[in-house]
N, C-alpha and C positions, 0 to 999 in steps of 0.2 A: 653347769648353767647362771651362770660367772653372768656381771651385765657391761658388758666385752663392747658390743652388737658386731660379736664375729662370728662368723658360722661356716658350718662344715660346708667346702666347694658341690657344686652339685650333683655332680656324678656319684659324692657321698647320702647325699638323701633319702631315705629307706622313706618305702611308702605304702602308707598303713589302709588298707583294703575295705573293702565289703564284705562281711560274716559270709554273704552266698559265694562269694570269687574268689574266696580265699581255695589252690590247690589241695587234693588232697595229702603230700609234702606241707603246706604249709600250716593244716589245718593238724595231724598230728606235731608238726612243732610246736604249737600255742600251746597243744593238750599238757607237753610232756617241758612247757616252759610254766607251768601253773606246778603240773603237779613236783616239780622243784621246789617252787618256791610252800608250797605248803607244807614241803617236808622240813619245812628252814625254818629253827626258832628262834629267829636275834631278827636284828632289822634290817637280814636280808631278804628275808622271808613274807610270806603272802598275810600273815596276822597281821604282824607292824603298822602294815601299808596299809588293807583295810578297815586297824583300828584310827589308821590316822584320819578316817575318816569321824567316827562315831565315836563308841564304845571303845577301849577302856579312859577316861577319861585323859587330859584335857579335848573335846571338840574341838579340831581347828576346822571346819568347814566351814567355810560360804558361802549364806542364800540370800538371797533380796538384799545383797548388797551389792556396788559398784564391781567386786573385787569375784565374784559369781564365779563368773568367765576365764578371766588372769587365772584366780585358785583349782580351778578343774584342769584348766590345762597339765598349769605347771604340778600337781597332781597325780595324771598321768604321766608326764613327762617322766613323774621319776620312779614311779612302779612299771613303767615299759626298759627302763633301766636297767629294774632289778630285775623283771625280767633276760634282758638281754644279756643277764652276768651270768644266766645259767643258758641261754641257748640261744649261742649269736642270732643275729638280723628277725630274729620273732619281732614284732609289732601287734600295738590292738587293733582288730577291727572292728568296724566302725556299723552299725545294725542298722539294714536301709528299713526305717517302719514301714514304708508306703511303696518298699519297693514289687509287691504282685500280692490282689487279694486281700482278703481279710488280716486284722495285722493278729500277727503272731509272733512266739520269739522262736527269733529260728535255728531253723535244722540242728545246727551246728551243735547248740547251747539244753534243747530241749528231751534234746537222748539220749537215755539213762548211764547206755556202755554206747562202745568204741572202737568195734573193734577185736572186741566177746567181750573186750575190759571194761568197767568204769567209765563212764567216761566225765575225765575231771571238769569242763565244763559245763554240765547241769545240777551241778549244786561244790561250794567251798566248805570249807570246816572252821564254824567259830569256837572260835579260842582268846583264850589271854586277857576273856572279859572279869573280871572279879564279882560276883555272888554281890556285896553287896551293892557296885553300879548298879548289876543291872537291875537289885529288887527297890533305888532310887525310882524306878522305874515306872513304877506301877505297878504295869502291865497286864498281871495278874496268870500270864501266862513265865512255862521256863524256861530257864535259859538254854536255846538252841545251839544244840550240836553242829551244826550243818545247813545250811539254807534253805531254804522250801520257798512254793511262788504257788499263786491263786491264780492267774490271768482272767482280766476281766470279773471279778468278780464285787471287784470292790467301784471301778469307774471305771465308764468306755473311755475309749483309748481316741487323745486329742485328733479333732482331725487334721490334716493336711495343707488344708484352708490358714489355720495359727503358722503353719510352716510360713505359709507364703507373704501372711502381713509381717511374721517376723525379718522376713528377708526383704520385703519394701520397706521394713522402721526405716528414718529417720538419720533418728543418733542412735552412739553406743549403745546409752542411758535404756532409750526405747526396745534398741533390739536387744538389749540383756534383759530387759520386765518380759518380752516378750516373748522369748524362747526358754525362760525360766516357766513359765508356767505350762510350756509342752512339757520341759523339762520334769517336771511336779506330777505331772496327769500319768507318763508314761511310768513313773516311780509307784504311783498310786497302781495304776491300769496294771499294772506285774502282780501286784499284792506281796502278799507274804512278807520273806525278810528283805525285799526291795520296799517295801512299803515302810519301812520303820528306816529315819536317819540310824540309829546308834548301831545299827548292823547292814545296811543296806549296802556298804561296799565290799559282805565278804559276798557275795552273789557273785558270781563269775561276768551275770548278763550285766551285773553294774558297770562294766570296764567300758563292752563297745554301743552300751547306750550313752553314757555318756563322751566317747571316741563320734557318734554320728551327733551330739552337742557342740564339740570342740569345730567338729569339719563344718558346721551349720556357720556356726562364727567367723570360722579363714572361710566360706563361702562369699558372706555381709562381708567379710573385709575386702577382697576384692570386689564387689560395687561398692566399697567407699573408703576409699584411698585415704588416709591419713584422720578416718575420724574412730579416735582412739581412746580409752575411757578420760575421764577427766582429770584430767594437770594435777588437782590435788593428793590421786593416790596414785598417780606415772611413778613412783618411788617408797608408796608402802613393802613394806617385808613382808611375803607370803609364809608367815610362819606355817608352820615348823623352817621350811625349808630355807636352810642358810646359803647367802648368796642370794635369794634371788626375787627382786621387784618386780611391781608389774610388767611397768617399764620391760623387760627383759624376757618377756610372757608374747609380744607379739608379732614375731618372726615364728611362724614354725619353720623357717626354711631352716634361721639360726639355731631352733633343738633342732635341724637333724632330720626333720621327716616333714611327709606331704602330702594331698589326698592328690587322686586325678583329675583333673579339670573336668577331665572330660567325661564326667559323669556330676555331674551337675544339677540336671532338673533335678524337682523335688518336686514339681504341679502336676 
């Protein structure tokens, strides 16, 4: 993800699809990719990538700063690369929050089993966190060995009008502030592990949630060409990703993926 402005030819772009639009084969491949990275205990594996967002220290994620959207776009990109190293052509799907009826965890992530085996998207293993670091949080809860959820018990789901308000925001900072409120509320609505920043990324639904946020940024970019982050942060390095600066996250096509433009409506 170097800062060279170059990207793959259009034919090489991978489409990040809506979770509910994945074929049986695509969903099986995604589950296989997660199973593969769960089993790796070095910097190619799930614990390493999930841990970048929270524990183990240092915590690198950016929240409530102008780097929130660029940092998480880079984060998704690097994790998606890790999945593709195990199962080529897999992409991170996005969670369509308002796709139908009452808010709910997508079935692909909500079912405990898939094809007679444990569903690798239902929960993720929590590992690589020193007990001493967890104890410093003083949560009163034991360090989890796997993720959990409690949808709707902590807060209501954000109304779709908040998303529309974000998409109509005139500047990058306005959009970022509005959409991060939606982002925060979804985390809290899911509850359990997702409501705690130090371990949120260990839940597989985290990645579908953030793909939706990334997609919404992309839709806003389409409607506001040239409305970039502040000039003062454009060359900021997005740690801990080497050679990745804010400017190199602005084009999803340069990063090798796209979202289907036909699925624009959110209101």
